[in-house]
C-alpha positions in Angstrom: -9.1 -10.2 -7.0 -10.3 -12.8 -4.5 -13.4 -12.3 -2.4 -12.3 -11.2 1.5 -14.6 -10.9 4.1 -12.0 -8.0 5.4 -13.0 -6.2 2.5 -16.4 -4.6 3.8 -14.6 -2.9 7.1 -14.2 0.6 6.4 -11.4 3.2 8.5 -11.9 6.9 8.5 -8.6 7.9 8.6 -7.4 11.6 9.7 -7.0 14.6 6.9 -3.0 14.4 7.4 -2.9 10.8 7.2 -5.5 11.0 4.2 -3.4 13.6 1.7 0.0 11.8 2.7 -1.5 8.6 1.9 -3.6 9.9 -1.8 -0.4 12.0 -2.3 2.1 8.9 -2.3 -0.1 6.9 -4.5 -1.0 10.3 -7.4 3.2 9.9 -7.5 3.0 6.2 -7.9 0.2 6.7 -10.4 2.6 9.5 -12.6 5.4 7.2 -12.8 3.2 4.4 -14.1 1.8 7.1 -16.5 5.5 7.4 -17.0 6.9 3.7 -17.9 3.3 3.5 -19.7 4.7 6.2 -22.2 8.7 5.0 -21.8 7.0 1.2 -23.7 4.8 3.5 -26.3 8.5 5.5 -27.1 10.4 2.3 -27.5 12.9 3.5 -24.7 15.5 0.9 -23.7 14.4 -1.7 -21.6 17.0 -1.3 -19.0 15.6 2.6 -18.6 12.2 0.9 -18.3 13.1 -1.6 -15.3 14.6 0.9 -13.8 11.8 2.8 -13.4 9.5 0.3 -12.3 12.0 -0.3 -9.8 11.5 3.0 -8.4 7.4 2.3 -8.7 8.1 -0.6 -6.6 9.9 1.4 -4.0 7.3 3.5 -3.7 4.9 1.2 -3.2 6.7 -0.6 -0.6 6.8 3.0 1.3 3.2 3.5 0.5 2.4 -0.2 2.7 5.3 0.6 5.5 3.3 3.9 5.9 -0.1 2.2 5.5 1.0 -0.6 7.8 2.2 1.6 10.7 -0.5 3.5 11.0 -3.0 0.4 11.1 -0.8 -1.1 13.7 -1.6 2.6 15.1 -5.0 2.7 15.0 -6.6 -0.6 14.1 -5.2 -3.0 15.5 -4.2 -1.4 18.8 -8.2 -0.5 19.1 -9.6 -3.9 18.4 -6.4 -5.2 21.0 -8.0 -3.0 23.3 -12.0 -3.5 23.1 -11.0 -7.5 23.5 -10.7 -8.4 19.7 -7.2 -10.6 19.7 -8.1 -12.4 16.5 -6.7 -9.0 14.9 -3.3 -10.4 15.5 -4.4 -13.6 13.2 -5.2 -11.0 10.5 -2.0 -9.4 10.8 -0.2 -11.5 10.6 -1.8 -13.0 7.3 -1.7 -9.9 5.9 2.1 -9.6 7.0 2.6 -12.8 5.0 1.1 -11.4 1.5 2.9 -8.3 2.2 6.5 -10.2 2.0 5.8 -12.4 -0.6 
């Protein structure tokens, strides 16, 4: 994985946000384990692909929630503190997410 200076930053999350993100990740983790089991049990390719699509959709949902929270908190706070570079960081992040 590419090393990034931004990976050293930290973000405190309120209990509700934390619980929602962890719940989503736990569900995604279970879906991935289910796909692994399907491969191990020689499930039909189309059935596996359908489940992979569901995981991708769940990850996209996770990203939307996390990105929304990031914009409403981190980005807004940085702009209020005069750190306009956060907009460039956000744009780079959006480009990565749209690949």
